C-alpha positions in Angstrom: -125.7 -89.3 171.7 -129.0 -90.7 170.5 -131.8 -89.7 168.2 -135.3 -89.9 169.7 -138.7 -89.9 168.1 -141.3 -88.8 170.7 -144.9 -88.4 169.8 -147.1 -85.8 171.6 -144.5 -83.3 172.9 -146.7 -80.2 173.2 -147.2 -80.8 176.9 -147.3 -83.4 179.7 -144.9 -86.3 180.0 -144.1 -86.2 176.3 -142.8 -82.6 176.7 -140.9 -83.6 179.8 -139.3 -86.6 178.1 -138.3 -84.4 175.1 -136.8 -81.7 177.3 -134.9 -84.2 179.4 -133.4 -85.8 176.3 -132.5 -82.4 174.8 -130.9 -81.2 178.0 -128.7 -84.4 178.0 -127.5 -83.5 174.5 -129.6 -85.9 172.5 -131.5 -85.1 169.3 -135.3 -85.2 169.5 -137.9 -85.3 166.8 -141.1 -84.4 168.5 -144.5 -84.6 167.0 -147.3 -82.1 167.7 -150.9 -81.7 166.5 -150.8 -77.9 166.0 -148.5 -76.0 163.7 -148.4 -73.2 166.3 -146.5 -75.6 168.6 -143.7 -76.4 166.2 -141.6 -73.3 166.5 -141.8 -73.3 170.3 -140.5 -76.9 170.4 -137.6 -76.3 168.0 -136.6 -73.2 170.0 -135.8 -75.5 173.0 -132.6 -76.7 171.3 -132.0 -75.2 167.8 -130.5 -77.8 165.5 -131.3 -80.7 167.8 -135.1 -80.2 168.4 -137.0 -81.1 165.3 -140.8 -80.7 165.2 -143.1 -82.6 162.9 -146.8 -82.0 162.7 -148.6 -85.3 163.0 -151.9 -87.0 163.8 -150.9 -90.4 165.0 -154.3 -91.8 163.9 -153.3 -91.2 160.3 -151.3 -94.4 159.5 -149.9 -93.2 156.2 -148.8 -89.9 157.7 -147.0 -91.7 160.6 -145.1 -93.9 158.2 -144.2 -90.9 156.0 -142.9 -88.9 158.9 -140.8 -91.8 160.2 -139.3 -92.5 156.7 -138.6 -88.7 156.2 -136.9 -88.4 159.6 -134.7 -91.4 158.9 -133.7 -89.9 155.5 -133.1 -86.3 156.6 -132.3 -86.2 160.4 -130.8 -89.7 160.9 -131.4 -93.1 162.3 -134.0 -93.2 165.1 -132.4 -94.9 168.1 -135.3 -94.5 170.5 -139.0 -94.3 169.7 -141.4 -93.2 172.4 -145.0 -93.7 171.5 -146.4 -91.2 174.0 -149.3 -89.5 172.2 -152.6 -90.2 174.0 -155.3 -88.8 176.2 -157.6 -89.8 179.0 -161.3 -90.6 178.6 -163.2 -90.5 181.9 -166.7 -91.8 182.3 -168.9 -94.6 183.6 -168.9 -97.4 181.1 -172.7 -97.4 180.7 -172.7 -93.7 180.1 -169.8 -93.5 177.6 -170.8 -93.4 173.9 -169.1 -96.2 171.9 -167.9 -93.6 169.5 -165.9 -92.1 172.3 -164.5 -95.5 173.2 -163.4 -96.2 169.6 -161.8 -92.8 169.4 -159.9 -93.6 172.6 -158.5 -96.8 171.1 -157.7 -95.1 167.8 -155.3 -92.7 169.5 -154.0 -94.7 172.5 -153.7 -98.1 170.8 -153.6 -97.7 167.1 -151.7 -94.5 167.2 -149.0 -96.2 169.2 -149.1 -99.3 167.0 -148.6 -97.1 163.9 -145.7 -95.4 165.4 -143.9 -98.5 166.5 -144.6 -100.4 163.3 -143.3 -97.5 161.2 -140.0 -97.4 163.1 -139.5 -101.1 163.5 -138.2 -102.0 160.0 -135.4 -99.4 160.3 -134.4 -100.7 163.7 -134.6 -104.3 162.6 -132.3 -103.5 159.6 -129.7 -102.0 161.9 -130.2 -104.8 164.5 -130.5 -102.1 167.2 -133.0 -99.7 168.8 -135.3 -99.2 171.7 -139.1 -99.1 171.3 -141.1 -97.5 174.1 -144.7 -96.7 174.7 -146.3 -94.8 177.5 -149.1 -97.0 178.9 -150.1 -96.1 182.4 -150.5 -97.6 185.8 -154.0 -98.0 184.3 -152.5 -100.6 182.0 -151.9 -103.0 184.9 -154.8 -102.0 187.2 -158.1 -100.4 186.7 -160.4 -98.0 188.6 -164.1 -97.1 188.2 -164.9 -94.5 185.6 -161.9 -95.2 183.4 -163.0 -98.3 181.5 -162.2 -97.0 178.0 -158.8 -95.5 179.1 -157.7 -98.6 181.1 -159.0 -100.9 178.3 -156.8 -99.1 175.8 -153.8 -99.2 178.0 -154.3 -102.9 178.9 -154.4 -103.5 175.1 -151.2 -101.6 174.6 -149.5 -103.6 177.4 -150.4 -106.9 175.7 -149.2 -105.6 172.3 -145.8 -104.6 173.8 -145.4 -107.9 175.5 -145.8 -109.8 172.2 -143.6 -107.3 170.2 -140.9 -107.7 172.8 -140.7 -111.4 172.2 -140.8 -111.0 168.4 -137.9 -108.6 168.2 -135.6 -109.7 171.0 -133.3 -111.6 168.5 -132.7 -108.4 166.6 -131.1 -106.4 169.4 -134.2 -104.3 169.9 -135.4 -103.5 173.4 -139.1 -102.9 174.2 -140.2 -101.1 177.3 -143.7 -100.2 178.6 -143.6 -97.0 180.6 -146.3 -97.1 183.4 -146.7 -93.7 185.0 -148.8 -93.0 188.0 -150.3 -89.5 188.7 -147.9 -86.9 187.5 -148.2 -83.1 187.7 -149.3 -82.5 184.2 -152.6 -81.3 182.6 -153.6 -84.9 181.9 -156.4 -84.9 184.5 -157.3 -81.2 183.7 -157.8 -79.7 180.3 -156.5 -82.7 178.5 -159.1 -85.1 179.9 -162.2 -85.9 177.9 -165.2 -86.5 180.2 -168.3 -88.3 179.3 -171.5 -86.6 180.4 -173.4 -87.9 183.4 -176.8 -89.3 182.8 -177.6 -92.2 185.3 -178.3 -91.3 188.9 -177.5 -94.9 190.1 -173.8 -94.2 189.7 -173.8 -90.9 191.6 -172.7 -92.3 194.9 -169.8 -94.2 193.4 -168.6 -91.8 190.7 -169.3 -88.2 191.8 -166.6 -88.2 194.5 -164.1 -89.9 192.1 -164.6 -87.2 189.4 -164.5 -84.4 191.9 -161.3 -85.7 193.5 -159.6 -86.1 190.2 -160.4 -82.5 189.2 -159.3 -81.1 192.5 -156.0 -83.1 192.4 -155.1 -81.8 189.0 -151.9 -79.7 189.3 -151.1 -81.2 192.7 -150.2 -84.8 191.8 -147.3 -86.5 193.5 -145.2 -87.3 190.4 -142.5 -85.0 189.1 -142.3 -85.0 185.2 -138.6 -84.0 185.3 -137.8 -87.1 187.4 -139.8 -89.3 185.0 -137.6 -88.1 182.2 -134.5 -88.8 184.2 -135.8 -92.4 184.8 -136.4 -92.9 181.1 -132.9 -91.7 180.2 -131.4 -93.9 182.9 -132.7 -97.2 181.4 -131.1 -96.4 178.1 -127.6 -96.9 179.6 -128.2 -100.3 181.2 -127.3 -103.5 179.4 -130.8 -105.1 180.0 -133.4 -102.4 180.2 -136.7 -103.3 181.9 -139.7 -104.6 180.1 -141.8 -102.5 182.5 -140.8 -99.1 183.9 -143.3 -98.2 186.7 -143.0 -94.5 187.5 -144.2 -93.1 190.9 -144.8 -94.6 194.3 -148.6 -94.4 193.8 -148.3 -96.6 190.7 -146.1 -99.1 192.6 -148.7 -99.3 195.4 -151.7 -99.7 193.1 -150.2 -102.0 190.6 -148.8 -104.3 193.3 -152.2 -104.5 195.0 -154.0 -105.2 191.7 -151.6 -107.9 190.6 -151.9 -109.5 194.1 -155.7 -109.6 193.7 -155.3 -111.4 190.3 -152.9 -113.9 191.7 -155.2 -114.6 194.6 -158.1 -115.1 192.2 -156.1 -117.6 190.1 -155.0 -119.6 193.1 -158.5 -119.6 194.6 -160.0 -121.1 191.5 -157.1 -123.3 190.4 -159.0 -126.6 191.0 -161.9 -125.5 188.8 -159.5 -124.2 186.1 -157.9 -127.6 185.9 -161.2 -129.4 185.3 -161.5 -128.1 181.7 -158.7 -130.2 180.1 -159.1 -133.3 177.9 -157.0 -136.1 179.5 -153.6 -136.4 177.9 -154.2 -133.3 175.6 -151.3 -131.3 174.2 -150.1 -128.4 176.3 -149.4 -124.9 174.9 -146.0 -123.6 175.9 -144.9 -120.0 175.8 -141.7 -117.9 176.2 
């Protein structure tokens, strides 16, 4: 049995991941924002469900919670940086303060969580770091520029971390869900106010469709938890875990479009080199 740290377990996929792990006999430390949610979480599995109140945008608090858990509950085997929220809005209409807040939680909150856990895992030469990005971390749609931007940033961070820690026996997985039947698109969504009529034709149907689809999404959170638990038992877990047939379809199309663009402009790309210059190599 393993010990999980999962941020943001009050609802949504974080709650589903935590419940799935608990039902399988694992121990879960789940973080919540409100004190009122702590008792309800611990009641799921007394003795194995441990709640901690935490704001992931408080770097010092994140590190203190991780160190305390390591000292009192035990070594963290799996860390799932799940805490985050959606910000919907046309880019031109979205206040920069809202964009910064989106990145504070979705990017820096995840970074603080993974960075706090990493020294412990590195010392043990074992562990699995995960972060919930989104299908919006590998493709983008109108009206979600701040959200997709934050998830693209998290994807890049995970890609680099994965290569840094591979020699230490630590796995890194980006979890990329599609649309799941949670309240993410409902009460949990932050929506920028509309102000510019020019975007009405494009965005009004998108916003209305997202609101009407909330609660009827294709994805089953329980199945997402089963998929997450499944990859813990394979010798080489995936770097990317795409969840949902909609995510598969949209990510595949988006990546094909990027590949087509690169191939279409390959000749121009090659014109910018100095003759005989050194070439950068990567892993």
